[in-house]
Each structure stands twice: as C-alpha cells, then as structure tokens.
N, C-alpha and C positions, 0 to 999 in steps of 0.2 A: 789199124791193130790185130794181131793173129787171133783168129779164131777161140782157141789155148788162152789166150793172154785176158779177151775179151768174156772168158766164161769162167776165169779165176777173179777178177774183178767184179764180176757180178756174183760170185759166190762169197768171196768179201765183204760184198753192199748188206746182201740178205744178212749173213750171219752178226752184222756187227748192228743189223736193226732186231731181229731176233736171236739171240744168241740159244737157242733152247732146240731151236729149227732142224726137223730130222732130215737123216739125209733122202728118206724116202722123199719130201716132201721139197728138199732142192734138186733133186730128182725131176721132177716133177712140174717145175715152174722152169727150170731152165732146158728141158723136155732132152735130155741126156740118160743112159742108165744109170742106177746107182752104183756100182762101180766103176765109172769116170766119175762120180763127185766122190768116192773114197779116195783114190788116185789121189786127185786136185785136193782134198785135207791132207792126204800125205804128206803131197808136197809142199802146202801152208806149213806145215808142221817142222818139217826140215829143215826150213828157210827162217825158221823162228817167227813166222806171222803170224801164227797162229796159236794159241795155248785151249787146251782142251779138261776141263776139272765138274768132276760131280754136274753129270751131261750136258756140260755149258760149253761154246764155244766162244774165246775171246781174242778179237782181233790185237795185237799186240801193236801199242801206240810209234812205236820205233819202226814200225814195216813200210814199208811203201806206196801202202795205199792212201785209196784217193780221197781225200774230206773233202768235205765240202764247202764253202764260206761260210761266213756266219752272218752279215751284214744285207743278203738280202731279204727284200719288203716288195709284198706285192702289192699294196698300195701306194708304197712310194712309186713302182716302176708302172705300177697304169698312168699315173702321170707324167712320166716322161714320152718324151716323143707324143707325146697323145694324139697332136696334128695327122700326124703322119703313122698311126696305127689304128686312126677311126677312116682315112682314107683306104687302107689297106684292107681293112674289119670289113666293111660298107663292098667293096669291089669283093670281099668275096664272098660274103652271104648272096649275090648275086648268083653266084654259082650253083644255090643250093636249087633240087626242082619239086614237086606234090612226091609224096612217096618215099622219098631218100634215105636211107638208113645211117648219122653220122656219129663220128667218136668227134667230139672235141676235148682237145687238150687243155692242161694242166697254165696257160699262159696269158699274159695282157692283152696282146693285140687278139688274140683266140677270144677272148673273154671281149671285146670289144663288137665281136661279130654278135651278141645276144640281142640287142635292140633292133638289128637291123633283120631279124629272123622273122620270115611271115608269119601270122598266126592265126591265118586261116587257113592250112593246108596239113594236109595230112604229113608228119614227120616223127621219127624216132632217131632220138638223142642219145647217145651214150656217154657219159662226162665223168670227171673224177675231182673238180676243183669245185667247191663250197661259192665261190662270187657267180660264178656260171650258174650252179646251180639255182641260186638266190634269186638270179637274175630271167631265167627261160619263162616264157608266155606259159601264167596257166592256164589252159584251155583245153576240151575233149580231143582236139587235132594231134595234138603234141603226147606220145606216147616218151616215156622218159626213162631212163634204165641208169641208175649212180649206183658204182662200185663199192662207194665204203669203203673201212678201213679208219687205219690212224691217222689221225689228220695233224699236219703239218702247218702252224701259223705263217711262218714266214711266204710259203707259194700257197697259201690255202686252197692247198691238195691234199685227196687224202689216199692212203697208198696201203697197199695186201696183197700178200700171195693171194687171198683168197678174192680179190678185184679185180688181179691179172687174173686168174682162170674165168672170170665173168667176162673179160673182154674175150677171152681167149676161146670162149666158148660160143659168141657172136660174130657176126659175120655185118661189116658197114659199106656200101659202096663210094662214103668219102668219110675223111679223115683229115683234119683242121689241125695242124700242130706249128709249135715252134722249135728254133735252136736257139741258146745264146753263145753259139760259136760255129761260124761256117767255115771251110777248109778245103783245099781243094785237095793237098794227098791227105788231111787226117780227118776230114769228114764232119759232121756233125754233132754238137757236143751240146749238154746242159751242164749248169753248175754244180747239180746235184746227184750222187750217186744212186740213190735210191727212186730216181725219176726212170732213170735207164731202162728196167725191165719192161713197167708202165706204158712207155715212147715204145720199144720192142713189141711187143703184144697187139700194141694198137697198130702199128704197120702192118705188121705180119697177117692180124685181121680186117686187111680193109682193103678196098679195089685200091682207086686212085687218092695218091698222096699228093695234100697241097701245102705248101709251108709258105707260114706268114711270119715275115721277117720285116723290121726294116733293113736299110744299106749298110748301117754301122757294123753288121754280125760279120758280113762276109771277109774273111780272111783273119777272122779273129778264134784261139783256142779257147776252150776251160775245159775242164778236168775230164769228165765222164762222157766217154765216146756211146753213141748209139744209132749210126744209122750213114752208111755214104751219102755222098750229095746226089749220087745218080738212081737212088730210090727213089725222088723227089719225080711226081710225073708235072707236077705244078708247081712255080713259084709266085707270090706276089710279093712285091717289093717295091720301095719307091724309085725317085729321079736320081739320088743321091750314087746308085751304083756305079760302079765303074766300066768305060769300057771293057776292059781283060775280065771282069765277070759276066759281064752278057755274051762277050765270047764263050768262055771256058760252060758257062748256061745252055748256052746254042749249041756249042759241041758234043754235049752230052743227049742231045733229043729232049729238052725239059722246055714244055712249055712257060715260058717269061711272061707277064701282064707287071707292066710298071706303071706305079697310080699315081 
C-alpha cells in the first residue's frame, strides 16, 4: 500500500472513531503537516467519502473504507489453537532479560506470555490490553505503563490518540506483537482499522520487533495493513509453517524460531 493511501485510510479510521477530531490532532497523530491533512480531507470530500457538518466529520457508508469484522471475540480466540499459542508464548518469554522495557500488543498469543514473565526481575511493561493488564504480576520489580483510552470489548483493547502519544513518547527495546494476516507482497494486517495506529506507534518506538504467530496466519490477508513483513526482527511460529514461508523469512534476514 502506498504511503498516501495508508495515511488516508488512517485518517478515515480516526474520523470514524472521533468525528470531532481536529486537523491539528490528526496531523500530530499521523506525524504530518496540517496542510497535508487538509488536502486529505479535501480529497475525501471530493470523492464523496466524507461529509462535514457542524464541526463534525462523517465517513459515508457507501465509501470504500475498510470496515472491521464484528465476530471477533478475545475470549473465544484465546481458546483457539491454545496449545500452539502457549508454546509460542513460552518461547517468546524466554527472550526477556532483566531491565528490559517491553511493549505487549493486544493479542491472544501475546497475552499467553504473561504467566511466563519472570516476577522477580526488574522490567518495564507498556500495554493497552485489559486481559494482559489484569494478569501481569503485581510486584515492586514491575514498572507498568498503561495507555488507557476507549475500551473495545471484542479485543479487550484500549485505544485513543492520547494512548498512541504515550507510546510515541516512550522507547522499548522489545515489542511482542501479532498479526491476523501475513502476506509476502501485502504485508502484515490486522482485522480492525483502529488497531493500526497503535501497532505502528509501538513498532516505531521499539528496538527489536518480535512477531508471535501460529502458522495458519501465513498467506492470509485481513482488512487493515500496518507493516511490512521485513519490519520484523524475529518471528516465532509453530511447525505447521510451509517450506516456502521458511525461505521467504530467511531471505528477508529475519530470525525464525519454530517451536
């Protein structure tokens, strides 16, 4: 996806969630000039994708915007491929070192890391998922940064422009994340457009990017693009991964762990 197309998609996602969001806030979140945002809004209005009224912006239902699926349920997904996810998560937790600063994505696989996170070492954890927040060990050695925001029940994820700015204001040496689709040409995707900006902020604020995914996600495309595959430093998956995908990952210079 081209940079302009991705930005316009992000603008539409933010407007859908916050119809009163200002040009200034859009520019700050997307890290572009206000003039660029105004041009994007003009383009959306001219293509009948956007209507403005009484200081509010409305995305027209007939536009070609990406719409999230309604059937995802975090608790249900937590039980799917549970054994595989648990193995992946357990291995991922072995990559944690004392004094690490971690960002934990809103993901069922990442959430399964929590029981394996050592409770007796100094760690800083940045997170935005309620299930992860509630399961993290409560002790003096854990420094917790929770971004907050609007709560999405299906993903158990909190999301807001303020939360994104909190992530952007911090740095982590490791980001553990997942994707609902991984495609060689079209990159890594997630199911909900409002996830995109949080994932991208986390990627840009992190040193080592560690993807946790079961092998069923390879070759899959879901609605919302958030990163290229080669932005991963490490991929952890299960033995169901195909030889073709092993070669793709190795050719990209990504460290692959099959558990």
